[in-house]
N, C-alpha and C positions, 0 to 999 in steps of 0.2 A: 376782739372783745367777745366774750362768752357769757350768754344770758340763758338762765333756765326759768321756766314758768311751771310750779306745781299745781296741779288740779287733779285728783284722783277721780272724782266722779263728781255727779251724775251726768246724764245725758244733757239735760237743760243747763245744769251749771257749767259745763265744759263749753258749750255753745255761747254762754253768756260772757265767757272771758274773751271772746273775739274781739269786741272793740280794744279791750286793753292791749291784747296781743299785737293787734295793728298799731295801736299808739307806740308801743316799744319798738316795732318794726321802723316806724317813720321817724322816731326819735333816735335811733341807733341803726341806720341802715346797713352798715358794714358788718355788724354783730351777727354771729352764729346763734341762732334763736332755737333752744330745745324745749320741748313740751315734755313733762314728766307726768304720766298718767298710768292707768291700768290697762290690762290687755284689751278688756271689753271696749275701751274707747280709743283704742289706738289709731284705727282707721278716721274716725271723726276728728281728733286732735290732729292728724296729719293733714287734713283738709282745710284747716283754719289757715287763712290768708296770713302769711307773715311768718309761720313756722317752718324751720328748716328741716329738723328732724324730731323724732319721737323716742324718749327713753320709757320703757316699760318696767313698773314695780307691780309686785303682787302683796296684797296687804294681809299677808299671813306670817307671822312669827319670823323664823329663820330666814324664810324666803325672802321677806321684806329686807331684813338685815343685810342679806347677801346682796340684793338688788341696790342697795343704799351704797355698799362698798364698791360695787362695780361702777355706779355713776361717779363716786367720789374720785374713783382711780382716773376718769375721764378729765378731772380737773386740770389746772384750778378754774373755779368759776369767779367771773367778775361781778356778776349780778345774780341773785335769785329772788324771783318775785313768787311767794307762796300764796297763792289765791284760794286755797283749801282752808287755812287757818284753824286747823286741828291740832290735838297732840301728836298725832302720827305724822303729819306734815311737820311739825315743829321738830321732831326727832330726827327726821330725814335732813331738815335745814342744818341742823347741827352737825350731822354725819359730814355733809357736803362742804361746810366751812367756806362759805363765799368770802369774797372781799367785801361785798355790800348785800343787804338784803331788805326786802320790805314785805311785811306781812298784812293781809286783809283779812280781818275777822268779821263774821256776821254779826249785826246787833242783836245777839240772842237774849241779853236780859230784856231790852226794850220791847223785843218781839214777845216774849213771855209774859210781860206786863200787859202788852196790847191782847194777847189771848184771855189772859184773867180778868182784865179789868175793862176791856174794849176801849182804852185811852190810848191815843197815840201819843207817844212822849217823844220830843225831839224829831229830827228830819229822817225821814225814810226814802232812800233813793231807789230806783231801779238797780238791780243787781249790777248791770253791765256799768252803769254811770258810778255807781259806788266803788267798783275796782278803778275805774279809770281815776276817780279823784284821789284815791290813794296813791296813784302813781305821780300825782303833780309834782312831787319834789324831784323827780327824774325828767322833768321837762316833756312828759308824755301828754300829749293833746287829744282831744276828741276829734274824729275827723268827721263827725256828723253822720255816719252811716248807722245801719242796723247791724243785727247778726248777720253773719257771711259764711258761707261754706263753699269752697271750690270743689264741685262734683267733678270727677275726672271724665273727660269725653268718652273713655272706652267703657265707664260704667253705665253712662247715659245710653250708648249704643247696645251694651249687654241687655238693658232693661227693654230697649226696643224690641230686640231680637227674641228676647224670651217671654214677653208679654203683649208685644205689638201695640195695636190701637186701643186695647183695652184700657191703657191707663192714660191716654192722651186726651188732655182736656176733662179728665174724669173728676168726680166728686169723691175726695177721700173721706171716709168715715174712721175715726179712731175711737172705739168706745171704751177702751180698757185704761186702767190706771192702777198703779201699784195698791192703793188703799181704797178702800170699798167706798168710803163718804166722797171721793172724789170722782166717782162714776155715776154719770147720768142714768136714771133708771132704764133698764133693760127694754120695758115695753114702750118707753118714749122713743128709743132708737128704732125699734120696729115701727112704730107709727111714722116717724119721719121717714122712713125708707119709702112708705107708701105715698108719702106727700110731696116728695121730691119730683122735678120734672121728668115726665116719663121716658124721654129720650136719652135723659142723662145717663152716663156710664158711672157706676159706683165701683169703688176699690175700698175693701176693708183692711186696715193695716193694724199691726201690734204684735205684741208676743203670742205664743201660742195659749190657746184658751181664753182669749180675750174677746172673742167674737160671742156675745150672748146668744143662746138657742133661739130667743124670741125675734133677735134680728135677723139671724140665719133663715129662721122660716120665713119671714117677710121677705126678704131678697129672694129666695126660692120661688114665691108666689110671683114676685115681681118679674124674674127672670134674667135680666141682663147685670150681672155683677161679677165680681172677681175678689174673693175672699183669701188674701195672702197673709193672714195672721199666722205668725210663727214660720213664715216661709222666706223671708228676707233677712239680710245683715241690715245693719244700721247705714252702710253706705247705700245699699240698694234702696233702702227706705227713702233716703235723701233724693236718690235719682228718680223714685217713681213720684214723689211728692213735686219735685220740679217739673214733672211731666203733667201734673194735674191742674185743675181750673181753680180749685178752691179745697180747703180742708176744714173738716169739722171735728173738734178735739175737746177735751177736758184740759185742766191745769197739770199737763204732762209733759215729758221730754219730746214726743214727736211734735207737740205744739210749737216749741222753740225750734225744731229741726224745719218745720214748715216756715217759720220766719227767715230763718237762715238760707233758705233756697228760694226766697221772695215769692211765696205762694200765698195769695189772700186766705184768711181764714176766719172761722167763728169759733170762739172759746168760751166753753162754759165753766163758769167758776162757782164753786160751793163753799166749801170750809175755809177756803184760803181768800186773801183779800190783797189788793194792790200794794199796800204797805209792805209786804214781803218781798216785793220787788221783782216778781216773776211774770207780770202782765206782760203781753207781747211788745216787744221792744221795737218802736219805730217801723211799725208794719201796717200794712193794710189789713186792719183787723176789726171786728165787732166782738166786743167782750159782753157776755149774757152773765148777770148777776143779780141778786135780789139783797136789797137794804134791809137786813134782818137784826135784830138787837144779839142774837146768838153767834154772830160772825165777828171775827174768826174764831174757830173752836179747837183749831191745831194749826200747826205749822206746816205738816206735811200730809194731812189726812190721817184716818184712823179707820179701824175695821167697822165701826158701827156709829151712829149719830149719837153723841152723848145724852141727847134729849129724846131720841126715838123717833122723831118726825122727819128728819132729813129734808126739811122744807126747803133749805137753800138749793137743792136741785130740783126737788118735786115740783116747785112753783115756776120753773123754767119749762116752759111747754114746747111741744114741736112746732107750734104755730110761731112762737118767737123765733126759733132758729130759721124758719122759712122766711120771716121778715127781715131777719138780719141779713141772710144771702140776698135777698132783693135788693136791700141797701147797699151791698157791696158793688152792684152793677157790673156783674161778671159777664164776661163773654164766652162763647164757644162751649158752653155745657152741653149742648147737644151732639158734640162730636164733630 
């Protein structure tokens, strides 16, 4: 039996497919399970427990069509599970012509109504549970686990060799986010750095340019830190997080990566809310948020606060993060 799962992006969404992928593997242990995604997420998809192989497509015109033809030639496909639920994934599904297929689509209309009216209409599941429930007709069961990622031992060893003890039992700071309204204020990150335990090791993660100058200045005054923004692959980031004692993030892909490698975390949520389904899934986590009438204001964040005040983030103070860290009862922060 040949099964394919489609999910093109993004990091957090692909990690959230993990429970559904494991459910498929448990329901069909003899099947060959292929994960279809884009090149950027190939390594992450390959590390999902239950995935046998990864097929890569590019989301650009002719290249996408050619990739679809190549995967179609690999057929026949007995079952394809489309967890992207987009027009593009629908076109790929039609091209692959599986014997059976199931499509999961986000509750886009109800989500839009929630943003516009602040009224939650109907049931809003976490994204991993929503995907799992869509697969009930396939006898797929929830194994009760969280997000999971198999970080290869050679990757863990490579991280140890490259960065040594600097990442072991460190506090991972992830200040960046794709959209401005999901970013905690830069001066708050800087103040937090000065209030963290003096002997704690700090590691900053993210893509290039996501380390605010204010935070960098505070870290330089502090002395002991490692800035790895823009210097790691996603697989290396996973290995680094796995070595850390705790992570502090916003509502971003690295937050789900921390969950997937079983690292406790403090997650700071602003414009987005639990109903969207992306709160840390079955994790040792503290979620900081404010109950404001203007939340949620967008599904994925925007470049500026629609009302100009950004209270959802500004009202969460560094002291709140310190309190949340203390509540997690963490061990080994002093190295």
